[in-house]
N, C-alpha and C positions, 0 to 999 in steps of 0.2 A: 503492500501498500504505499501511495507517496501523497504525502502533503505539500500543498502550495509552497513557494519560499518567502510567501507573505506572513508564516506565521514565526513569533520570535526565537531569536537565539537563548541558551542557558547557561547559568552559572551555577554549578552544583557543590554545594558543601556538605561536608560529612563531617562530624567528630562521635567520638565513643564517652559516653560517660561511665564511670566505674567500669573500667575493661577488666577482662582477662583472658589468658589466652586459652584458647580451644581448638578444635581440628577440624570442626563442620562447621556449616552454615547455619547458627541459631538463629539469625534475624533477618528478614529481607525488609527492604523500603522501596516501593513504587512510586513511580510517576508516569504518567500517559505518553511524554513528548522529551525529544532532544533534539537541538538547532543550532549547529555550529554552519552552516553552512555559508560561507563569506562572511562570517562574522568570528568573532572572539567567543571561545566557551573554555572555561578552566572547571575542572574536578579536582576540589581540595578535602583533604582528608586530614583533620587534627585530633590529637590525642592531647589531653589536658595534663599540664605540668601534674597533678595531684593524682593522676592515674599511677595504679601499682603494678602495671604491667604494660607490654608493647600491644598495639593494636595491629590486628591482620585483615587487610580490607581486598574485594573483590567488586569489580563493577561489571555488567555487560547491558550493552545497549542492540533492541532489536535481536536478542539471543548472542551476538557476538562479544568477547570478552574483550575489554580496554584495559590497560597498564596504566599506573601512576608511577610518575617520575620517583624515582628512588632518592631516600633521606641519604644524603652521604655517610655510607659506613654502614646502610644497613641494606636489607633484601628489596627489590619491589614489593610494594605492597605492606612492608612492615614500619609502621610510625611510632618511635620510642616515644614516652610522656613528653609533651612540652615541645614538639615536634610537630611538622605541617608537610604535606607532600600533597603536589598537584601534578594533574595532567591535562593534555590539550590536545584535543583531536578533530585537526583540523579538516572540513570539509564534510565531517558526519553530522548526518539529522536522521534520525527515525527513534520508533519505542516499541514496545514498553521500554523503562529504562529499570533496572533492578540492581539497588545497593546493597550487597551481602554483607556483614559483617560476620567476621569467622571467629563469634565470641560469644559467652554462655551471658554475656550482659547486652542493655539496652542500646542501642548506638542512636544519636541525635542525625538527623539527615534535613537539608533543606535544598531546594534550587533556588536561584537567585536568577532571572531573568532580565536583562538588558533588550532594551526596543525602541526604534529598529537598530540596525548596523550603523553603531557611531551615535545611536540616539541618548535620551536621557529616561527613558520611563523603565522604574526600576520594579520587579515583582519577584515576591519571595514564597517559593510554596514547599510546604512540610511534606517530608514523605510520608506513604501511607503506609503503616505497619503491615503484615501480612496477613494478622487477624483482623485489620480492619478492611479487605477484600470482603465484597459482596455480589450480590447477583440482581442487587435491586437499591437504586441510588434515587435521589432526590434534589433538584434545587426550586427556589422560589419563583424563578424569572427565567425570560428568555427573551434576547430582542434584537431582530436585525431590520429592525424597521427604522430605528431614532437615526436622525443624519450621522453620518460619519460612523456610525458601528456596522460592525460585522462578528459573527457571532459562530463559535464552532460548538459542538458538542462532540468529546472525542470519549470513545471507549478503549480500552488495550489490554489485550490478552494473555497474563504472562505463562499461561498452562503451557501443556505439551499436547494438547487438543483443540480443534477447532469450536467455537460455541456461536449459538446465535443468540442475537441480539435485537433490541426493541425500545425505540424511542418516540417517546410522548408526550405532548405538549397541551396544556390544558383539556387534558382529554382526548385528544385527536390524536393519532399514532401517525406520527411522522415519517420513521423508516425502520425497517428490519432488514436485516442482513447477516451473513457468516462472517466471522472473524477467525482469521486463521491463528496458528499456534505461536504466538511469542510475535505477535503483530497488533496493528490499531488501525482504528477506523475515525475520521474524523466527517462529521456531517454539518452543514448549516443548510438554514431554512431561510431564503431571504423572503420579505415579504410578511415573514411571522412575529407577532408578538404576543407575550403573555404566561401564563405560568397555572399552576405548576408545573416541573419540567421532570420526568421520571425515566431512567433506565434500566431493563432487566435484561438477566442473560439468563439463557438457558443452554442445555446441552445439545438440544435439536431445537426443528423447526415445530415440533411436535411438542413443544416444552415439556418432556420426560422428565428432566430433574433440572434443578438449579447450577449454573455457572458462576465460578468466581473471577470478578474480574475488577478492572480499576477505571474510572468515569473520571471526566472534570471538563470543564466547560472555560472555553478560550477566549477572549473576547478582545477586536482591536476597535479603537475609539479615537476620535480626533480623525478621523481618514487615514488611518494607521499610523498615526505617532503616537498611540497609547495603547500599552499591552496589561491586561488582567487576567489569573488563571483560577479559578476557583472549585476546588474539589467538590464532589458529591458527597452528601449526608446519607451513608447506609441507611436503609429502611431500618435496622437493627439497632438502631443511636439515634432517632427520633423522641422526641421527648414532649414533656406537657411543660417546661419551664427553661430557657435558654436565659446565658449572659454575653454580654460585651464589655470591654472597659470602658468605652467613651461614646461618646454623639456630640457632634459638633453642626450646627446649623446658624452658628456665629460668627467664625474666623471668615475673613474675605476670600471669598473665590471657592468657599465650602458650601456643597449641597447635599443631603444626609436625608436618605429613607429609611423607615424600619419596615420591613416587608414579612408580611405574616400568611402562609398558604395553608389551606385545609385540602388535604388528599384525601380525607374520610369518604366514608359514605353517609354521613350524618354532619347536621350543622355544629360547629364550636362557636363556642363563646372567648372571646379574646381580651386582653389588656397588656396594655404597655408602658412601663414605668422607666422614666429617667431618674436616677438620684432618688428612691425610693418616692417619687412622686406619678400618679398617674397620667398619662399625656394623651391617651388614646384607648378607647374600648369599641368591642361591638361585636355582632354575629358575621360568621361567613358558612356561606353556605357549600356543599360540596363543589369542589374545583375550584373554589374564588380565595382571592388573594385581596389582602390590605397593603395600600403603601404609602401611609403616613409620613408628612413631613413636620416639624416642629421649629417654625421660624425663631431666631432670637435665641433657641434654647441651646447648650453646650454643658455636659456634666457625666458624669456616671457614680457606679453604674448601671449601665443600661440591662431591663429584664422584661422578657416575654413570657405570658403565661396563658395557656389554653385549658378550658372546661366543657363540659357538654354540654353546656347553657348557662343563662346567666346568673344562676344560683350556685353556681362554681358546684354542682354534684359532684363529677368523676372528673379527674385530669381529662386531657385530650391530647394525644400526639397532634404535633402542627410541623410546617418547615417554618424556619426564620432565618434570615440573614438580613446583614446593612448593606446598602448599595450607596456608596459615597462618589460624587464627583468634586474633584478639586483642581481648581486651575483645568488644566489641559487632559487630566488624566481621570480614569474610572476605576474603583475598586468596590469588589464584592468579599465581605468576611461573613462567615457561615456562622449562625448561630453557635455557640460552645453550650453541649446539656450539664445541667449542674451534676450530672452524676459523673461528669468527666472533670470535676473543679482538682484542685491538687494542690500541695503543700510546695510543690516546687515546678519549674519551667524553666525549660532549655531550648536556647536558638544558637544558629553554628557561627553570628557574625555581628560585629559592632561598629558602627563607623561612623564619628563625629570629629573626622578629620579631613578627608577628601573634599574640596572645592564643591560648594552648593549644596551640599548636605547638612541636615537636620535631623537628629535620630533619638526618640525618645524609651524608655522602657516604662511600659505603667504597669500596675499593681492595684489592683480593684480588691477591696473587702466588702464581702456579701453579706459576712457573717454579724450576728447582735452582738460580740463585744469587739475589742480592740485587737490587731494584731501587730506581730513585731516580724518584721521583713528584710532582707539583706539583696544586693544585687550584685552580682560579681562579675566580671569579665577577665578571662585566662586566670582566674584562681585569684585576683584579686579583689575584694570587698570596696566596691566604688558610691554603695548607698547603703543607709541602714536606718531605721527608725520606727514610730508608731504609725500604724493608720486606723482611722475611727471608726466603727459600723458606718458603711456606706457612703466611704468616701475613698480616696486613690492618691496615689503620686504619680508623678512623670517627672521623674529625673531625666537632667541631659548629663554628659560626661566630657566635656571639652577637650580636645586635643586627642581624645582615645582612639585605636581603630583596632580591634583585634576579637577572639573569640578563644573559648566558646563563649556562652552567656549564661549565668544563672539567676532564676530568682526564689530562693526560697522564704517561707513565711511559718511562723509558730505564735502561739498564744501570749507568750510573751516573751520579753527578751533573755530568760532563764535558757529558752530555746529547747526546751523539755519535752515540749507538746506540738506539734505536727497540726497547722492549721489552713485550711483551704483559703485558698484566691484564684482571683483572674489577672493572668497578664498576657501583655502583647507587647510586639514592638512598635511602632509609630513612625513611618521616616519621609523625611520630604527629600527626594533626589533631584536637584536642579527643577523645583517647581512640580514635581510629579510627586503622588502619595501612593505610600504601600501601606500596609497593616498586617501583622503575621503574628496570630497567636500563638505562644510559646507551645513546645511538645511537652504533656504531663508526665510525672512520672507516677506513681501508684496514686489512685483516686481517693481523697478523703473528703468525708461527708461536709455539706456548708452547713454553719451553724444560724442558719438562717434566724433574723429578728422575732420573733414571739410577739404577736399584737394581744395584747390583753385588755379586754372592753369589761372587763368585772369591775363591779364597785370597790372602793377601798374597803379593807376589812374593820380597820378603824376610824373615825371619823378624822376629816381630812381641812382646816381651817382656810377659809377661802375671801378674798374679799377683791369687790367688783366697782372699778372706778367708772363712773359714766355719768350722762346727763338723763334727756327728757327718753331716747330712744331706747335706753340701756333700762330706765324705770319701767317701760312700757313691757318690754322684754323679761325683766324680773316678776313683774309682778303677777300676784294671782289673778283671776279671771281676766289675764290679757296673754302674755307670752307664759306664764307659768314657769319660770325656769328657777326662780328661788325654790318653788316648792319641788318641782324635778329634782334639783339638783340635793336638797335635803333629803328627800328618797331615795339617793345613791350615796348618803353618806360624808356629805359636803356642809360643814357648818357654815353659813353663809353670813355675810358681813357686807356693807355696801358703801359708798359715797356717794354725794350727791351736790346738786348747788348748795352753796355756802357753809360745804363742811371745812374743817381744818384748820391750821393756820394760816395767818394774813399771807398772803403772795408778795412776797420780798423783791421778786425780779422784774414782777410786773408794775408794782408798786400800787396796786388796787384789788380791791375783794379777796376772796379767800382761793389757796391753792384747788378747792375744789369746783369752784368757778371757772375753771381753766382745763379742759383738756380736750384743746385742738391738737393735730400733730405737732405744732410749734411746741406747744407748754409742755410736753414730752421730755424734751431738752429740759426745762427746770424742773421738772421731776425728778428724773434721774440720773443728770449729768452737770446739772446748773452747781454752782457757787453754795446754793442753800439747799439741795436736794436731802441732805441729810435733816434737815428741820421740817421738810416735807413727810420723807419715809420713815422716821422713827414714830410718830403717830400713825402713820399709816398701817407699818407692820402691828403695831397694837390694837387696833381699831376692831372693836367687838359688837359696834352699834348697827343697828338697823335704818337705813333714809328712805326706803322703798317698802309697800305693803305686800310681804310675801310671808309665807310658810316656813317656819324653820326648826332649828333643835331645841329643845326646851331649856337646854343646858349647854352652857360652852364649855367644849371640852381640855381647854387652857392653852396656854401658850399662844405664841403669834402666827400671825396668816402667813402659811405656807404657798399659796396659790395667790399671786396677784395678776389679776383681770385686768385690763384697761382696754378701751374705745372711747373714739370720737365719734362726733355726731355726723350727721350726712351732709352739712354744709364742706367738711372736708374731701368731699369729690370732687369736687367744683375746680378741679386742677389744671392748670395752664401749663404750657409748654408743649413737648412731642413724646408719646410713646415710649420710645426707646433712649428718652435722656439719659444721661449716667448720672450716678449720685453726686450732688454737691462737694465739694472737699473742701478744711480750712473753713474760714468765715462764713457761716452759713445765716443769711438774714432773714431765716423762718424763724430762727432759733428764739422761742417765747412768745413767737407772734400768734393772733388770731386767725381763722382761715379766711377773715376779708382783710388782713394787711397787704394783699397783693402780691406778697410774695408766697402764695402756696402753690408750687410750680411739680411737676415731676419729681426732677433733679434734686430741689431743697426736699421733697418729703422723704427722700431716698435717704437724701443725706443726712435728714435728722433721727433716723431708725439706726444706721450706720453708726451716730455719735453716741447712742444708748447701750448698744452692744457691748461694751466694755464692762459698762456697771454690772449688766447682767452677767458676762462671763466671770467679774469676781464674786458673783452671788448666788454660787451654785447650791446654797443649801433653799433659794426659794425657787419655786417655779412660775415662770413668768410666759402670764398667756395675751398674747395681741390679738385682738379682734378688728378687726379691718373695718372701717367706717362705713356704715349702710350706703346702698348707691341712693340717687335723686332720684324723684320722678321727671319724665321727660318733658316736662312742664319747667320743670325749675333748673334747667344745664341745658346744654350744647353738646351737639354730635362729638365735638374735638373732646370738651372738658370729657364727656362719658367713657368714649377711648381711652384718655388720659386714666382715667378712675381704672378701668379695666387693667391696663398696662399695671399700673402701680401697684395693684393688689396681687397682679399674678407675678410681678418681681418679688414682693411681701411672702407671699407664701410657697414660693417655690425656688429664690433664689438667694435671697438675703443669708440664708441660713447654709448654704452650699459649704462655706469654708468655716464653719462653726463650728467647733470640737466637740461641744458638750450637748446635754441632752435637756436643759433646764429652761429653753424659749421654745414657745410653739405658737404656730399663728393659725387663726381660726378665718376663714373667708366667709364672714358673713354678708360681705358685700355679695358675694356670690351667688349663695344659699337665696339671695332676694332676689334675682333677675330673672327667676320661672317659678309660675304657679301654676294651678290645676286647671286653669280655664279663664278665672276672672281672680279680682282683686282679694275676693274673701273665699278663695278656696285654693288650698295649696296643693303640691305634688309631693308631699313627704315622702311617702313610700313608691314614690313611679320608678320605673326603671328609666326612664327618659325626666327629662331636664335637668337642669345645675343642681350641682351638690356637693358637698362636704362633708361627708362622714363615715362611719363603721357600717361596714358590709359584710357579712361571710367571710369573716377572717382576715381582712385589709382594709387599709383607709381608701375610701374611692373618694377622687376630687373631679369633678366632671365639671366643665368651664366654659364648653363652647357650643352648649343647646339653646340658648336665647343671647337678650341683647345685652345692651349697657346700661338700660334704665332700671328702675324698681317696677318690679312686677307687681308691688303691693301698696303702690302709692295711690290716694283715692282722694277726691275734691279738692284738689291742689293742694295737698299737703303730703310731702314726701315721709311722712312717717308711717313706718308701716303696719299695716291693718294686723287684726289680731292672727288672720289666719299667717301673714307672712311671719310673725313673731315664734308662733307653735311650729314651724316648720323649722326654724332655726334652734328651738330648744327640741324637737326630736332628733336632729343633727348630732347637736353640740355635746350631750350631756355623755355618749358614748365615747366621743370621740375625744372628750376630756379624761375620759379613763386611761383613754391608749395613751394619751401624753402623758397622765399622771405614773402610770407605771412605768413606760420608759423612762421619764425622768430618775422611777425609784430602782431601776433596772431590774424589775419584774415582768 
């Protein structure tokens, strides 16, 4: 079989982890193709300096043995610890590629592809171990329609007998035929776009039995200037839960899709989360795919989960990947099943030295607790430290070019117990992007964060700083928040107009009179903050009408809830404005000061965060300001309010390492109703929500507009229906935040 010379040249690197001498091929690693036709192609084999013995290695391409250049003083194919051997096979093109390590331990292998000849598109593809060969592979998508795209589905047969293969796209059989022993097939389907993509292999055309093959997709974009290859996901490795280290729809030139495809004969319900925040969900019919993007989002880890229905009755296997366009390049990264998470990952190479290259090693922590990590290159520890739950690190090592690369993680710095992490390398090579997941060692179970929505077992003291909307929300006969919190074992106190000491910063009225966004600076960061907070923490009085516990459990308030009123949703500026730094004209000012902008409001919340970090004995709960009715605002202000509250809920705490701050999006909850202002959508599947549901926090914000759905008669105060929806979603949400803070 002959592939056109349009397919890329390959740089293949192989190294061994913990080798020991053996006399038989204990491990094989496969790729679908090798191409040095008219290009430059090297095979590199590295044995780490920490290895206990020499590595013995053979390579075959299309069934023909190839030889490495000998390390001086050693036999061909023998590589001592700390040494590297290489080989170059001028004019050679073919497949499959079989890297066989003569050792009882696993080897770590990859292909590095530069495209076109003399070009700048870099792609790295880990080798597929023989135990991951399959008779059935999947991908989320195929595209031979988009401008500048060419797409091949490659199937390689490493066996000694011919196999029968079938390729299906979107449920339609596109190709079937025989692949000879030690041969490959590359099929392309001009005019076809869609998914899922499926490859099946059999011993013959009668489907008598399964045949084990290797399969990948190769994609040229930019009219042949950029190359990507992604191996298929074996059917046996499909799962209901996938991870990636990162998502970026914020950097200049980056476009990022998370794809979920349903290969089942039944519908599935899926959720996509970034850094723990629900970004998208929905139902996929048989053969259907979802391809959402999240403009402005950047962070990780990324998680896809799927079930048989929206009630999350039974987990359902799906196919998932990220597809990324970065400048002139295209990259697809298959989802990493959580069952493959490990405490150790390996790559063949690291390069932060060559001209035009930037190289990051990303490590993400999906566990409920902190992990300790180390990143090494060529046996030297380059970075180490702690990663908080749901966070990640992405160091670079300037001036370093060497391999192998290793990531290891433990539950703490004593390095006694391995901890599961997710790790990848991201590389920008002269403007082209590549991401490759590390090759994992033994799987380690992820200790996923538990979402505990039960009531506290002992009374917890809580105080709520509010004005009129908060009074309606907390009061019996209206929002019923106070009585609902009492029933959930919270001892509730509150402040209202006229509460507390004189406001020494404003110079008029009491501090309780001032609860606009700008005033939070005075409360928590200003020079008189202690004057206000000391009595706040001791307050056990009641300043609204609600049912609460008959006796005070004693002690200071543990939970501090605070909320501004709806005039604070009349934000000027632009939705994407960054936070104001340094002197902020909104400090100490009310909503009508003329300084209420998106940038200044973000800056205020950044100003008060250090105080929260210094007082982890308290749980600080930010309640976003409620939306304005359409009659009280305009399109620009409403869009700004939506963007600001999304930032506050999703982005503000991304780099905050502690669990003592939480944001409830009261604004969002009040932007959809059940048909009219007096009917809420509390238990509806549709609508906007911020709630605990079936084992996780659900945050849906794209099902309605940016105005209040509960404003009536020219009044932006929410109706009773709106306040009661907020209560119904808040109480269990608060339980989750409380237990997360307590570490339970």
